[in-house]
C-alpha positions in Angstrom: 9.4 14.2 23.7 7.3 17.1 25.0 5.6 17.4 28.3 2.0 18.5 28.0 0.8 20.8 30.7 -2.7 21.0 32.1 -4.6 24.3 32.5 -5.7 23.0 35.9 -2.3 22.2 37.5 0.3 24.8 38.1 3.5 22.8 37.6 6.4 22.4 35.2 8.8 19.5 34.7 12.4 20.2 35.7 14.2 22.4 33.2 16.9 19.7 32.7 14.2 17.6 30.9 14.1 20.0 28.0 15.0 18.5 24.6 18.2 19.4 22.7 16.4 22.4 21.1 15.5 23.7 24.6 11.8 22.9 24.4 10.5 21.7 27.8 6.7 21.6 27.7 3.6 22.5 25.6 0.2 23.7 26.7 -1.0 25.3 29.9 -2.0 28.9 30.0 -0.5 32.4 30.3 -1.8 33.3 33.7 0.4 35.6 35.8 1.0 32.8 38.3 2.2 30.3 35.7 4.5 32.9 33.9 6.1 33.9 37.2 6.6 30.2 38.2 8.2 29.7 34.8 10.7 32.6 35.1 11.6 31.6 38.6 12.7 28.3 37.2 14.5 29.5 34.1 11.6 28.8 31.7 9.9 31.1 29.3 7.1 31.0 26.6 7.9 31.5 23.0 5.5 30.4 20.2 3.8 31.5 17.0 0.2 32.6 16.7 -1.0 29.3 15.2 1.0 27.1 17.7 0.1 25.9 21.2 2.0 27.6 24.1 5.6 26.3 24.0 7.8 26.6 27.0 11.6 26.8 26.7 14.7 26.3 28.9 17.7 26.4 26.6 21.2 25.2 27.4 23.4 27.1 27.4 21.7 30.3 28.6 22.8 33.7 27.3 23.1 36.3 30.1 24.7 39.6 30.8 26.3 40.5 34.1 25.8 44.3 34.5 29.4 44.9 35.5 30.6 43.3 32.2 28.5 45.7 30.0 30.5 46.9 27.0 29.8 50.4 25.7 31.5 51.5 22.5 33.1 54.9 22.1 30.4 55.9 19.6 27.6 54.8 22.0 29.2 56.7 24.8 28.9 59.8 22.7 25.3 59.1 21.8 24.4 58.8 25.5 26.6 61.8 26.5 25.0 64.0 23.8 21.5 62.9 25.0 20.4 62.1 21.4 17.5 60.2 23.0 15.2 60.8 26.0 14.9 57.5 27.9 12.1 56.7 30.4 10.8 53.7 32.3 7.3 52.3 32.6 5.6 55.3 30.9 4.2 53.4 27.8 4.4 49.7 28.4 1.5 48.8 26.1 2.9 51.0 23.3 6.3 49.4 23.6 5.2 45.8 23.6 2.9 46.4 20.6 5.7 48.1 18.7 7.9 45.1 19.5 5.2 42.7 18.1 5.0 44.6 14.8 8.7 45.0 14.2 9.9 42.9 11.2 12.6 40.4 12.2 15.3 39.0 9.9 14.5 35.3 9.1 11.0 35.5 10.7 7.8 35.8 8.7 5.5 36.6 11.6 5.8 37.5 15.3 6.0 35.4 18.4 4.5 38.2 20.4 0.9 37.1 19.9 -2.2 38.9 21.0 -2.4 36.5 24.0 1.2 37.2 24.9 0.6 41.0 24.7 -2.4 40.7 27.0 -0.5 38.4 29.4 2.5 40.7 29.8 0.2 43.8 30.1 -1.4 42.0 33.1 2.1 41.4 34.5 2.9 45.1 34.0 -0.2 46.0 36.0 1.0 43.7 38.8 4.4 45.6 38.8 6.4 42.6 37.5 6.8 43.5 33.8 8.6 46.7 32.9 9.4 48.8 29.8 12.0 51.2 28.6 10.9 53.9 26.3 13.3 55.7 23.9 12.1 58.9 22.4 13.5 61.4 20.0 11.8 64.9 19.9 8.9 63.4 21.8 8.3 60.5 19.4 8.8 56.9 20.5 11.6 55.5 18.3 12.7 52.5 20.3 12.3 50.5 23.5 12.3 47.1 25.2 10.4 45.2 27.8 10.9 42.3 30.2 10.2 40.7 33.5 12.0 41.6 36.8 12.0 39.0 39.6 14.4 39.3 42.6 17.5 40.9 41.2 17.3 39.4 37.7 15.8 41.2 34.7 14.7 38.9 31.8 14.7 40.8 28.6 11.9 39.8 26.2 12.1 41.9 23.1 13.3 45.3 21.8 12.6 47.5 18.8 14.2 50.4 17.1 12.9 52.7 14.4 16.1 54.7 14.2 19.7 53.7 14.5 21.0 53.1 18.1 17.6 53.7 19.7 17.2 50.2 21.3 20.9 50.0 22.1 20.7 53.3 24.0 17.7 52.1 26.0 19.3 48.8 26.8 22.6 50.3 28.0 20.8 52.8 30.1 18.6 50.1 31.7 21.7 47.9 32.5 23.4 50.8 34.2 20.4 51.7 36.2 19.8 48.1 37.2 23.4 47.7 38.3 23.1 50.9 40.4 20.1 49.4 42.4 21.8 46.0 42.9 20.6 43.7 40.0 22.9 40.8 39.4 22.0 39.5 36.0 20.2 40.3 32.7 18.8 37.1 31.2 19.0 37.4 27.4 17.7 33.9 27.0 19.3 32.9 23.6 22.4 34.1 21.8 22.4 37.2 19.6 25.4 38.9 18.0 23.9 42.3 19.0 23.9 41.4 22.7 27.2 39.6 22.6 28.7 42.9 21.4 27.4 44.5 24.6 29.0 41.9 26.8 26.5 39.1 27.1 27.9 35.6 27.4 26.8 31.9 27.5 26.6 30.0 30.8 25.3 26.5 31.4 21.7 25.9 32.3 22.9 24.3 35.6 24.8 27.5 36.6 21.8 29.6 35.6 19.4 27.5 37.8 21.8 27.8 40.7 21.7 31.6 40.3 17.9 31.6 40.1 17.6 29.5 43.3 19.5 32.2 45.2 17.7 34.9 43.3 14.3 33.7 44.6 15.4 34.7 48.1 15.7 38.3 47.1 12.9 40.9 47.1 11.1 41.7 43.9 10.8 45.5 43.4 7.2 45.5 42.4 5.5 48.6 41.0 6.3 51.2 38.4 9.9 52.1 37.8 9.2 55.7 36.7 10.5 57.1 40.0 12.7 54.2 41.0 15.0 54.5 38.0 
C-alpha cells in the first residue's frame, strides 16, 4: 500500500508506515518546504525520470557517526600528500550534474532527474544543500552533495572520475563536520563502499529519535566555503 500525497497539503504519513521495501508515499512535489519536512522526518525522494515522485524511509537506516570514521593507511597517504584539492560549495550545480551523469553498476538510467537537479539547486541557494568539490590540477574529478539540517548531513550522491577522488572528498567532509559539531552522516541505504569507511545500520526507530533531538539544533545555513 502506498500513500498518495497531494500537491496542496504539506504532510507525510508517519515513517513507520513505509512498506517492507521502505516506500512510504508517492506524489506531492519537490518544493523546498516539502523536501525539508521530509528530511526532518527521515524521509527522502528517490525515483526514476518516468516515475512519479517516490518517498522513502527504509528500515534499517545506514549512518556514519563521524567519530567512527575509518581511514585506511593508503587514504591517509593520499590526503597527506594533497593529491587532490578539496573545496566546499564552490560548484554545486556542476557537482550535482556530474553525479546525475555518472554510470552506476546495475542501473540503466539515473535517479537524479532534471526536476531533482532543479530542486536541490534551489535548496543550495537557500543555504541547505551543500557540495564538496574534488579537483586535480584544477579539473573537477570528483565530489558529492547532500542536505544539512541541524547537526545531521544527509549524503545524496557522489561521483569520481579518478581513483580515490570521491573517497578523499567524503573523508575530508566527515572530518570537517566532526570539527564543527555534527553528530551524524545519513547514508540512507547500505553500500559496501561506505561500510568500509565506518558506516553502520541502525533501526529506523533509533534514527527517528535522533532526528527529533536534531530538530532542536540550529541549521548552519549559507555557503560553506568559509565555514569549512
